[in-house]
N, C-alpha and C positions, 0 to 999 in steps of 0.2 A: 567641512559642512557644518551648517547650524544644528544645534542640539535642542531638545524640548526644554531644557531648563534656561537656556539662553535666550533672551527676547530679540526679535529682530530689529535692526536698526531702523531709525526713522519712524515714520507713520505708516505702516503696512497697509491701513485702510484707504489710503490716497492711490495706491497702485492700481492700474487698470488689469481687469480679469484676463485670463487666458483667452476667452471668448472673445473678448473685445478686441484684443490684439489680433487675434486670428481674421476677425471681420476687417480689421484695418488692412491687413496684408492682402486680403482678398479682392481689395480695390485695384491691384494691379492684375488687370485682366488679359493683357497682350499675350501673343505668342512670340517667342523670341528664340535665336539660335542657342543662346546660353542663359542658364538659370543662375540664380543668386549662388546656389552651392558650386557651381562651376568656377565662380570668382573667390568664394570665401571658404571653401573647404581647405583644410591645410594639405600642403604637398605630399605626395606619397612618399618622397624621400627629401630630406632637408637637413640644414645645420651639419654640414660635412666638416669633420676636424682631423687633421693628420696627428698621429701620436709624434712625440718628440723624435724618436729614433727611427720612425718611418716604417715600423713593423705592422701598426694597423691604420686603417681609416674608420673613423666612428661617425656615425648619422642618426638621424631619426627617422622612423619609418611609421606613417599613419596606419592605425588599425581600423576596424570597422567602427569603433565607437568615437572616432575622432581624436583618439590619444596618440601620443608620440613616444613610444619606447626608444631606448637607445640600444643601437646595434653597432657591432664593429666587425670589419672584414679584415683578416690577415692578407698582406699583400702577396706572401709568396706561396702560400697553400690554398688560399681562396676560402678558408674556413670563416664561417659567419657565426656570431655570437650575439644572442640577446644579453645586454648587460643589465637592463633595469627597466621595468615596467613603469608606466605613468598611470596614476589613478586620478581620484577626483581632484586632488591638490596638484596643480600642474608644476612641470619642470621649467622653471624660468631660464635656465642657461647651465652649460656645463663646458668643462675644459679638461684637457689632459695635463697631468704633473709629472708622470713618467710614462715609459712605454707600457706600463702594466696598470696605471691607476688613474682615475678620473674623479674630478669633483664636480658637484652639482648643486644648485640652489633652488630652495622653493619657500614661499610664503605661506600663508593662510588665507585662501579665498580672497586674495588681491590686497591684502593689507600692508604690503611692501616690507614687512619685517622678515627679510629673507634669512633663513639659516643655511648654513653650510654642511654638506654631506660629502663623504668619500666612500668610494667603491672600486673593486679590482676589475679588471677586463674580464675575468671568468666569472664574475658575479659575487665572489667572495669578499671578505674583508670589509663589509659594509660598517660604517661609523657615522654616527651623528656627532659632527665636529664641533658645532656650536648649539647645543641644545638649551638655549635660553629664550623663554617666552618673551614676546613684546621686544626684542632685540633686534636691530637691523645690522646685517653685517655686509661689508664691501671689501672687494679686493683691492689692496694697494700695490702688492709687488709680487711676482711670480720669480722666485729665486732660482734661476737656471744654475747657478753654481752650487746650490744646495736643494736639489729637487724633492727632498723629504719635507722641506718646509716652504711656506709661503707667508706674506705679511698681509694682514687684514686689518680693517678698523671697524669697531663697533661700539654701540652706545650701552654697553653692558653695565657700566658702573654708575653712570647718569644718563638718563634718557635723552637730555639735551646735547650731550657732549661725546664725540667720537675719539677713542683712543687707539693706537697702534698695537697689534699683537703679533708675535711670531708663533705660528701654529704647526704642529706636526700633522702632516696630511694623513697619516696612518693611524695615530694613537689619539689626536685630538689635544694632545700636551700643549699649554699656552704659556707663553712668556710675555708679559706686558713690557713694551719697549720706550714708553713715555707716558707720564700721567698728565693728563689734561683735566685739570680740577677748577679752574677759574671761568665760571659762567659770565663774567662781566667782560673779560678780555680771552674768549676762547681760542684754542688753536684749531683751525679750519683745514689745514692742508699739511701733509708730511711728505717729505722727499727723501726716500732711500736710494743708495746706490746699488750696484749689481750684487755686491756682497752683503747686502742687508743692513748696511750701516746708516742710521739716521744722520744725514749730512745738513739738512735744512728744514725749517717749517715756516708756516705763515699763520701769524696771529692777527685776530681782529680786535680793533680798539675802537671805542666810541661808536660801534654799530655799523660805521660806515669806512673806517680806514684798515688797510691791510699792511701788516708789518711783516717782511721778510727777514728771518734770523738764519745766520749761517755760522758754522764752526770749521775752521781750517783744518783741524784734525781731531782725534778722539781725545786727546789731552786738554783740548781748549773748550772754553765755553762759547754758547751760542751769542752771537752779536748781532744787533740790529744792522742791516746793510741797506734797505730800501723801505721806503713808506710811500703807499699810494692810496688813492681814493676809489670807491667803488666803480667810479666811472672809468678808471684806467685798466688796463690789462698787462699783467707781467707774470707769465705762467711758465714755470719751470719744467720743461719736457724731459729732461734727462740730462746726464752728465756725459761730458766728451771724453771717451777713453782712448782717442786716437793722439792725443798729445800729452807731452811730458809735464805740462801744466795741469795738476790735479784739480784746480779750482775752475776750468772752464766748464760751462754748461751750455746746453740749448735751451732758447727761451723763445716763446712766442710773445711779443710786446708790440703795444701801440703808444708807448711813452714818447716817441720821437716821430711818429708818423701817424696820419688818420687810420690807415687800414692796419690791421696787426701784421707785422713782419717777423721772420724767422731770423734769430741772430745768435752769435756766439757771445757769451757773456762771461767775464772773469768775476767770479763771486767774492775773491779776496781783494782785489782791486776796485771792485763795484764800478765797472765800466763795459761797455760794449766793444768787443775786439773786432767783429766783423758782421756785415749784414750779409745773410745767407740767400734770403729770397724775400722779395715784396712784390705785390701787385698794386696798381694805382687805384683799382676800383673795388676789388675783394679781399677779405683777410685771408691770410695764409693759414692753411688747414693744419700742417704737421709735417714731419718727416720719418722716414723709414730708415733703420740701420740694419747693417748686416753683423750680427754677433759672430758669424762663421768667419767673416773677414775682417776680424779685428775691430768691429763697430764703425766701419767707414759708412758714409751716408749714401744709401741707394737712390732715394728719391724725396722731392717734396710733393706737396699735394695741396689743392685749394679747391672750393666749390664756386664757380662761376655760374653762369647759364647752366652749364653741366660740370662733371667732375672732370678735375685735370690733373693729370700727373707729370711732373718735371725730372726726367731721369738725371741722375748725377754721377753715380760710379760708372766705371767701363764696363763692369760685369752686368750691372742692371740695365745700362743703356742697350746693350747687345739683346739681353732678354726682352726689354720693351719693344725693340724693333720686331721681335719674333711675334710678341703678343698682339701687337698693333696690326700686323699684317694678318693674322689668322682671325682676329676678332673685328675685320673691317666693319665699320658701321655700328658697332655697339660699344657701349662702356663696358670696360673691364676692371677688375681690382684683384689684387693679391689678398686671398681669404685666408692663407696659411702657407707654411712650408715647413719642411723637417729641419732638424738642427743643422745637419750638413748640407743643407739647401739642395739636395739631390732631386727633391720632388717639390714642385709648387702646386698648391691648390688655388684654382683661378675661379673667380665669378665673372660671368658676363651676361648682360641684359641690356634692355633698351626700353624706350617709351611704350612699345608695343609688345615687348616680350618680357615675361615674367623672370625669365632668366634660366640659366644652366650652369652647372659646375664641371669643371675640367680639371684633369691632372696634366702637368707638364713634367716631363722627365728631361733633365738638364743634361744627361749623358747622350740621350738619344735624340733630344730636339723634337720629341714626339709629344703630341696632343691626345689625351684620351676624354671623352666626355663621359661623366659618370651618372649625371642625372638632369633631365629636364624637369624644372620644378613644377611647371604646370602645361604639360604637352597637350593638353585637350584645348588650350586657348590658342586658336591659330592667329599668329600675329598679323596676318593678311585682314583679318576681321576687327581688329582693334584700332582705336582712334590715335592720331597723333598727338603728343603734349607739345605744344609750341611756345618757346619763350616769348614774352611780351614785355615791352617797356615803354612808359609813359611818364608825363610830368604831372605832379599832384597840383592842386588848386594854388599851394603857396610855394611852388616852384621846386619841390624835391624830385628827383629822378627815382621812380619806382619801377621794380622789376617783379615778374610774376609768370605764370603759366596758365594757357588757355587749351582746353581740351574740347574739340568740337565733334559732334555726331556727324554722320554721312550725310544727314539731311541738310546741316548747315553748310557743310563744304559744298553742296549742289546749290546753295543760294536761299534754301527755304528757312524762314524764321523758327527758332526753336526756343524752348525755355532755357534759362540759365540758373545755375546753383552756385552762388558765391560760397566758397569754402576756406574761411580764415584759419590758420594754423593755430595750434595752442602756444603756450609760453606766458605772455606774449614777448618778453625780452629774452632774446638770444637764438631760439630756434628759427628755422626758415624753411620754406618750401623747396624741394629740389626736383630736377628734371629725372624722370625714370618710370618704371612701370607702376601705376597707381590704380589698384583694383577697383576703388571706390569711383574714380573719375571713368574707368572703363565701364563699369556697371552702368553709371548714370548715360554714358554715351550709348551704350547699347539700347537704352530706352528713349533715347532721342534728347537727352539733356545736355547741354554744354555745362562744363565746370571751369570756374575761375578762381584761381589761387594766386593771391597777392602777398608779396613780402612787403607788409605795411611798415612803417616807421617803428623802429624798436626791435626789428628782426636782426638775427645775428648774420654775420657774414659781409657786410656791405660798410664797414669802417666805423669809427667811434661816433662822428657827427650824426651818422644815420641812426645808430643805436641810441644815442641821447636825445635825438629828436622825438622819441617816443616817450620820454619821461613825463609823467602825470597827464598823458593824453589817452588813457584809457576811456572809452565812451565819448572821445572827442574827436581829434584829429586823426587817430587810428582808424576811426570809422569813416571819417572823410576820405581816407586813403581807398578804403572799400568802394565808397560811392563814385570816386573818381575812377576806379577800374571799371565800374559797370558802365559809366559814361564813354569810356574808351572802348569797351566792347561792343556798346550799341552803335557807336559811330563807324567801327571799322569791321564789323562781322554781323551776321545774320542772326541776330538776337531778338526776341518778342519782348519789347519793354514791358508789357502787361503781365509776363509769366516770368518773374524773377523771384527765386528763393534764396534763403542763406541758411547754411547748416554749418555748425563747427563742434569741436569737442575742446573741454577744458576752458582756456581763454576763449577758444573759438566759440563756445556756447554762450559766454557772457557777450561776445561781439554781436552772436545771432540774436540774443534776446534785447542787447542794447540798439540795435539796428532798427527793430520794431518800434522802440520808444523813439528813437532820434528822427527816423525818416520812414513812417508807417505807410506812406504812399508809395515808396519804392519797392518793397519787397511783398510779396503775396502771402508768404508764410516762411516758418522757421522752425528748424530742428535744433533742440539744445541738448548735447550729449555730454554729460558729466560737467556741466558748466556752472559758473559762478552765478549767482542772481543778486547777492547782497553783499557789498564789500565789508560792511560792519560786521556781520556774522561770519563771513569767510576769514577776516583777520582773527576771530576769537577761536576759530576751529582748527588752527594749524597743529600739526604733530608736534612734539616736544623738541625734536632736532632741528626744526625750523626757527625756534625762538632766537638763535645768535644772528639770524639775517634779517630780524624785524627793522633794525635801523636802516639798512638799504632798502627794503621794502617800502618803509615810510617815505624815503626819499624819492624813490623811483615811481611808485605807485601813487599812494596818497597818505598823508599823514593824519590819522584818525584822532590825534590830539590837537590839530590845527583847525581852528574854526573855519576859514575859508576853504581848506581842503574837505572839511566835512559836509560843507554845502556842495561842493562838487561831487562827493561821494554819494550824496542823496539824490542827485540829478542823474548820475550814471549807473545806479543800482537798479536793475530792472523791477526786481520784486518790490520795490518801493515806488515804482511808476507804472503800475498795471493799468492805470486808468488811461494811459497813452497808448497801450497796446490794443490794435483792432483787428490784427490777422492772426490766423491759426498757428498753433504752437504744438509740437510734439517734443516730450521731454523723456530722457533716458538717462538712468543712473545706475552705478554699481554701488551696492549698499555698503561696502567696506572700504570705500574710497578714502585714503587717509589725506589726500590733498584737497579735493573738494568734497566736504562732508555732505551726506545725503539730505541734510537740512537745507542745502542750497536748492536742490531740486524739489523738495517738499514744499517750501515756501513759495516758490514761484508757481506751482501747480495750485496749492491752496487758496493763493491770492487771485489767480485767474478764475479758478472756478467759483469764488466768491462773487465774482462779477458776472457770472452766468456762462462763462467759457466752457466749451467741452474740449477738455485737455487729456488726450491720451498719455499714459505715463507708464513706461516700461522700467521696472526695477528687477535687477538680479541680485539674488542674495549670496552668490558665490563670486562675485566680481568686485574689483576695486576701480582704479582709476583708468577705465577702458577695457573692453570685454576681450578675455583672453580664450574663453572655452568656444570651440567651434560652433556648437550648437546655439549659443547666444548670440554670437556674431551673425549667423545666418538668419536667425529669427530678427535681429536689428534690422538687417537691411531689407529684409522681406517687408517688415512693417513700415519702414522708411520710404520704399517704393510705393507702398500703398497710399501713404500719406502724401507723396508728391503726385501721384496719378490723381488723387483726389482734387488737389489744389492747383496743380500746374497743368492740368488738362485744358485743351482749347475750348 
């Protein structure tokens, strides 16, 4: 929480008052089956995890304040223990390391400088394992062969560079495993084997090239084996322990195909030995191994219109048949399993169901439902998310999802909210339960989500088609999606809004600049508004990636790119914005600095615009506190009711 001695970030005088935001929320006056709280309060029970030995199942249980303490239930005795309370600083994630000890991470009010903590299942043994202010900690490898240690990386010695450390999960004792001290050619990725030995690492050179270095054994030095550009992918997923050849690894690569394929690769011979899985349209997602059965491959997976699992091993193929029959009509995934694989933790859900967790006992073949995440939301009342596909004006095949309210299904014309995802490069929208789209549908609004060019999952050519197209053809793709929806569905062409977060916020603002006649209003949530100031505000650990950003986004030192940046930075083009805007920002956002939102609000208000502006001083890049999320969506519904009403 903020202290009296620490000034608030940004310009607090710009933020709308509580009274103004309450008045905005009050514009949503309808009577509905479900409230905003019904969609956005945290589940009563969630985040289930099995302990490695199968003694405990841990979970988070929502309390009356919307906080989620961590509990554990003993499988044999049924005893339930509260392990850890959650205070004003939220727990961002947790994991078991032994049958009696857990680790968890927290940052400070959304600044993303996560610190690592340890605690025993009985509440004893608390230890701040990485008590370093302003340092970001990330897990690299959980050492199953050495459960008292894990490998992390953190930027403790240089805020720009991450180095790997072996850390004792009980005492916090640290051992640095590699020194990364060259900011010109930094190491950006480390690859350890199951015994905790550093086998390979990736070094960045010239800002846009990636060099993979490998050593044959611990007596040898690291040697360059492969050099790629930022446009290519060659991701070392893990080592193949089923072969007598110690140099075989599993790799996701698009060096020989447009879509990323899963391959076996000999790191000593520098050659692909086998293609394991490839899809012609979609990138391969990855693979799952069974440590209990000697690391054989259980399945491959990828995301197409929906998530797809491809069984491989005989054991998992039989399990998959059981799972598929039991979860007929739903997507399911393996959320965890005990080390001996006697119990599986499964998640199942759909576009109309928030989902539920189940336990599967391999000995008895029985399923046990342990929690419905949002049982109060009846799937029969929810809207379907339908995959859509169309062709862009320049011939690209585009995919996305359309969620229609009941009125549109009956043929009545309804308002449309275009919702571009963040990124923009790499992420994509996926099929499944989307509380935003369901909330909007419950209020009579359709939601269109387009995986515009540059989105991940559709191959290299599609990914690269987005380069230097921010504010340009990326927005064309959204407009072409609107044209497709207008032609094929019951959409009111005069009531189309655009709302997005992060890059999606930039796209929302940019759309009002580019095509002000198409959209009647926009919501910008933690979005970029000025590419020049955005580039200057990056956290230190983004600096090594500036070369790629200049090649993929725009080069701020190139005169022709500078001109484009001026044209596509909404804060520099507020004279072209004629439609209402609502701006939302987390004050501690390390990715999109609060100045991005401050300046678009200030510049629009200088032109006489009334711009509601929500700022939360305990949030970062997206709201995590339940009360803030609920307030956000109540005010957003008020804003849409004001500007999308017939």
